[in-house]
C-alpha positions in Angstrom: -11.9 276.1 88.8 -9.5 277.8 86.3 -6.0 279.1 87.4 -7.4 282.7 87.2 -10.4 282.0 89.4 -9.6 282.9 93.1 -10.2 280.3 95.7 -13.3 280.9 97.9 -13.0 282.9 101.1 -12.1 280.8 104.1 -15.2 279.4 105.7 -15.3 277.8 109.2 -18.0 275.5 108.0 -15.1 273.7 106.3 -13.3 273.5 109.7 -9.9 274.9 108.5 -6.8 274.2 110.5 -4.5 277.1 111.3 -1.9 275.5 109.0 -4.3 276.1 106.1 -4.2 279.8 106.7 -0.4 279.9 107.0 0.0 277.9 103.7 -2.2 280.3 101.9 -0.4 283.4 103.2 1.0 285.5 100.4 -0.6 283.4 97.6 -3.0 286.1 96.4 -6.3 287.6 97.3 -9.5 285.5 97.7 -11.5 288.7 97.9 -10.8 292.4 97.5 -8.7 293.8 100.3 -7.6 297.3 99.2 -5.2 298.7 101.8 -4.5 295.4 103.6 -1.1 293.8 104.0 -0.2 291.6 101.0 0.1 288.4 102.9 -3.6 288.3 103.8 -5.9 286.4 101.4 -9.3 287.4 102.8 -11.0 289.0 105.8 -11.3 285.7 107.7 -7.6 285.0 107.2 -6.8 288.6 108.3 -8.6 288.4 111.7 -7.4 284.8 112.5 -3.8 285.4 111.7 -3.4 288.9 113.0 -4.8 287.6 116.3 -2.4 284.7 116.3 0.6 287.0 115.4 -0.2 289.5 118.2 -1.2 287.1 121.0 0.6 283.8 120.3 3.7 284.9 118.3 3.8 287.9 120.7 4.3 290.4 117.8 2.6 293.0 120.0 4.0 295.9 117.9 1.8 294.8 115.0 -1.0 296.6 116.9 0.5 299.8 115.4 -0.2 298.6 111.9 -3.4 296.7 112.7 -5.3 299.2 114.9 -6.2 302.8 114.2 -4.4 305.4 116.4 -7.8 306.4 117.9 -9.3 302.9 118.0 -12.2 302.3 120.4 -12.4 299.0 122.3 -15.7 298.4 124.1 -16.0 296.0 127.0 -18.6 295.6 129.7 -16.0 297.0 132.1 -15.5 300.2 130.2 -14.0 301.6 127.0 -10.4 301.4 126.1 -9.4 304.4 123.9 -6.4 304.7 121.6 -3.9 302.3 120.1 -1.2 303.0 122.7 -3.6 301.9 125.4 -4.3 298.7 123.5 -0.5 298.0 123.3 -0.1 298.6 127.1 -3.0 296.5 128.1 -2.0 293.7 125.7 1.5 293.6 127.3 0.0 293.5 130.8 -2.4 290.7 129.8 0.3 288.6 128.2 2.4 289.0 131.4 -0.5 287.2 133.2 -1.0 284.4 130.6 2.4 283.5 129.1 1.2 280.5 127.1 -2.2 281.8 126.0 -3.7 280.0 123.0 -6.7 281.5 121.1 -8.2 278.7 119.0 -10.4 280.3 116.2 -13.8 278.5 116.2 -15.7 280.7 113.8 -15.5 284.0 112.0 -18.9 285.4 110.8 -18.4 288.5 108.7 -20.0 291.1 106.4 -19.0 294.2 104.4 -16.3 295.0 101.8 -13.0 296.8 101.4 -14.7 300.1 100.4 -16.9 300.7 103.4 -15.1 298.4 105.8 -15.4 294.8 107.0 -17.2 293.6 110.1 -16.1 290.4 111.7 -17.4 288.4 114.7 -14.6 286.1 115.8 -15.4 283.3 118.3 -12.5 281.6 120.0 -11.8 279.0 122.6 -8.9 280.1 124.8 -6.5 278.2 127.1 -3.7 279.5 129.3 -1.7 279.1 132.5 -1.8 281.9 135.1 2.0 282.3 135.1 2.2 286.0 136.0 0.8 288.5 138.4 -2.8 289.8 138.1 -4.7 292.6 139.9 -5.9 289.9 142.3 -2.5 288.4 143.4 0.6 286.4 142.4 0.8 283.6 139.9 -1.3 280.5 140.8 0.0 278.2 138.1 -3.6 277.2 137.4 -4.9 276.3 133.9 -7.9 278.2 132.5 -10.2 277.6 129.5 -13.0 279.8 128.4 -15.0 281.1 125.4 -14.6 284.6 124.0 -16.0 286.6 121.1 -14.5 289.7 119.5 -16.4 291.9 117.0 -14.3 294.2 114.9 -14.9 296.9 112.4 -11.9 297.0 110.0 -10.9 299.5 107.4 -7.7 299.2 105.3 -5.9 296.8 107.5 -6.8 298.6 110.7 -9.3 297.8 113.4 -11.2 301.0 114.0 -13.6 299.8 116.6 -13.9 296.6 118.6 -16.4 295.0 121.0 -15.0 292.3 123.4 -16.7 289.9 125.7 -15.5 286.7 127.3 -16.6 284.3 130.0 -14.9 286.3 132.8 -16.5 284.5 135.7 -15.1 281.1 134.5 -11.6 282.7 134.4 -12.0 283.9 138.0 -13.2 280.5 139.3 -10.5 278.6 137.5 -7.9 280.8 139.1 -9.2 279.7 142.4 -11.0 282.9 143.5 -14.5 283.6 144.8 -16.0 285.9 142.1 -18.4 287.6 144.6 -15.7 288.2 147.1 -13.5 289.9 144.4 -16.5 291.8 143.0 -17.1 293.3 146.4 -13.5 294.7 146.2 -14.2 296.5 142.9 -14.3 300.3 142.9 -17.2 301.9 141.1 -17.7 305.6 140.3 -17.9 307.8 143.3 -21.2 309.4 142.3 -23.8 307.0 141.1 -25.3 307.8 137.7 -29.1 308.4 137.5 -31.0 306.1 135.2 -34.1 306.6 133.1 -36.7 304.0 132.4 -35.5 301.0 130.5 -37.0 301.0 127.0 -38.6 297.6 126.9 -42.1 298.8 126.3 -42.9 301.1 123.4 -44.5 303.9 125.5 -45.6 303.8 129.1 -48.4 301.3 129.7 -48.4 299.8 126.2 -47.7 296.1 125.7 -44.3 295.1 124.2 -44.2 294.5 120.5 -44.7 290.9 119.3 -42.6 290.5 116.1 -43.5 288.3 113.2 -40.8 285.6 113.0 -39.6 285.2 109.3 -38.6 281.9 107.8 -35.3 280.8 109.2 -34.1 279.4 106.0 -34.9 282.4 103.8 -34.0 285.2 106.3 -31.8 283.7 109.1 -30.6 287.0 110.3 -34.2 288.4 110.7 -35.3 285.1 112.2 -32.7 285.2 115.0 -33.4 288.9 115.6 -37.2 288.3 116.0 -36.7 285.3 118.2 -34.3 287.1 120.5 -36.5 290.2 120.8 -39.7 288.2 121.3 -38.0 286.0 123.9 -36.2 288.6 126.0 -38.3 291.8 125.6 -41.8 290.4 125.0 -41.2 287.5 127.5 -42.4 285.0 125.0 -40.5 282.0 126.4 -42.5 279.8 124.1 -40.0 280.9 121.4 -37.7 278.3 122.7 -39.9 275.3 121.8 -41.3 276.9 118.6 -38.0 277.9 117.0 -35.2 275.8 118.6 -34.5 272.2 117.6 -35.3 269.6 120.3 -31.6 268.8 120.7 -30.6 272.4 120.8 -27.2 273.0 122.6 -26.2 276.3 124.0 -22.9 277.4 125.6 -23.5 280.2 128.1 -21.3 281.9 130.8 -19.8 280.1 133.8 -18.9 277.2 131.4 -22.5 276.0 131.3 -23.7 273.7 128.5 -27.4 273.7 128.1 -29.1 270.8 126.3 -32.7 270.8 125.2 -35.7 272.9 126.0 -35.9 272.6 129.7 -32.3 273.7 130.4 -32.6 276.7 128.1 -36.0 277.8 129.4 -34.6 277.6 133.0 -31.7 279.8 132.0 -33.9 282.4 130.4 -36.5 282.5 133.2 -34.0 282.6 136.0 -32.2 285.5 134.4 -35.5 287.4 133.9 -36.4 286.7 137.5 -33.2 288.4 138.7 -33.7 291.4 136.4 -37.5 291.8 136.0 -37.2 294.9 133.7 -34.5 293.3 131.6 -34.4 294.5 128.0 -32.1 294.0 125.1 -31.4 296.0 122.0 -29.9 294.4 118.9 -26.9 296.5 117.8 -25.4 294.5 114.9 -25.9 291.3 113.0 -24.1 289.5 110.2 -24.6 286.1 108.6 -22.6 283.4 106.7 -23.5 280.0 105.4 -26.3 278.5 103.3 -29.5 276.5 103.6 -27.7 273.2 102.9 -25.0 273.4 105.6 -26.8 275.8 107.9 -26.6 279.6 108.4 -24.4 281.1 111.1 -25.7 284.3 112.5 -23.7 286.7 114.8 -25.7 289.1 116.9 -24.3 291.8 119.2 -26.7 293.1 121.8 -26.8 295.6 124.7 -28.5 294.3 127.8 -29.8 296.4 130.6 -31.8 295.5 133.8 -32.3 296.3 137.4 -31.4 293.7 140.1 -34.8 293.3 141.8 -35.1 289.5 142.2 -33.5 286.7 144.1 -31.4 284.2 142.2 -27.9 283.0 141.5 -26.6 286.6 141.9 -27.8 286.8 145.5 -30.4 289.0 147.2 -31.7 292.0 145.2 -29.3 295.0 145.3 -31.5 297.4 143.3 -28.6 298.2 141.0 -28.7 298.7 137.2 -26.6 296.4 135.1 -25.2 296.9 131.6 -23.7 294.1 129.5 -22.3 293.6 126.0 -23.7 290.3 124.9 -22.6 288.6 121.7 -24.3 285.4 120.4 -23.5 283.0 117.5 -26.5 280.9 116.4 -26.5 278.1 113.9 -29.8 277.9 112.0 -30.5 274.6 110.2 -33.8 273.7 108.5 -35.5 276.8 110.0 -34.6 276.0 113.6 -31.8 277.1 115.9 -29.6 274.0 116.5 -26.6 275.5 118.3 -25.8 278.7 120.2 -22.8 280.4 121.9 -23.9 283.3 124.0 -21.0 285.1 125.7 -21.1 287.9 128.3 -18.8 288.8 131.2 -20.6 287.6 134.3 -17.8 288.8 136.5 -18.3 292.3 135.2 -22.0 291.9 136.1 -21.1 290.9 139.6 -18.8 293.9 140.0 -21.7 296.2 138.9 -23.9 294.6 141.6 -21.4 294.4 144.5 -18.6 296.9 143.8 -18.2 299.8 146.2 -18.5 303.5 145.2 -15.4 305.5 145.7 -13.6 305.9 142.4 -13.0 309.1 140.5 -15.0 309.5 137.3 -16.3 306.5 135.3 -15.0 303.0 135.9 -12.5 302.1 133.2 -11.6 298.8 131.6 -8.4 297.1 132.8 -6.0 294.8 131.1 -8.0 291.9 132.4 -10.8 293.0 130.1 -8.6 293.0 127.0 -8.5 289.3 126.1 -8.3 288.1 122.6 
């Protein structure tokens, strides 16, 4: 590589340390970043270090230069609108978790500096509950959980963000009963009416069975087809056909699923609780290569009606809505690893919260985690 040739964009397949990012700061661009601060080398560096600056170095004011004034932040608990609200909620969240650490585990991205970059940032978080939360005083308990943040970024500013984290794990590790707290949640005073969930094309027709492309040649299309066939068409055989025998999946409530049986049980149990469950694939991006494996990020919307017995208790008949973000590793045409993150505590609040609020339920500072 000649002195004039830029270094490659940071890639988490190389397992970079945070010190690698800090050493590279200000040394020049590794990809075009028109409008971005000069110290950032590429889009992976941008999302890793601006998260660290705001959350761990506590440079909260950088939100003013790293978020659009009218930024939208989507969570399962509601929508946070505007940069000033992001600042307020970040301060409140940091008051709860004074020593929070957000360890970047992967950044899967797409786009360019002309139309904007899209990043899907998976992180493993640790903290001590050293401050007050909406549930009570400090407990001094340690927490550890997975989170994924998807961001659309234009000229150094996050314009739109989708956040999800393993909320039920946080609640349990704080020493609370998630269902008991969910029953205290306040929902909109007037329930919304709901139309039919669009799982079937029209009325009595059968769901679409998608052809599954080659996972090596089209990993993004491969993951999309497997997910839609599995969850919408109820083809649970997708697990054994397109996952490696030693497939490992990290799912909410700190569960680690190993092999076919664990994963099939997870899928079927969830379907049994929400028999009309359906997902839509809202966004995907991919990084990697055939030799080291492709990493595919997929953001979905999940809807369903609680009409079956299971881990969420007796049927309540209530509709749920979840933001679900998954990262899959595809190697030799098979899914070998997966991280699927959604806020199971937000799900419980939708099932057990009490009507009585004014207007729509809004996200709180507890939803705005890195």
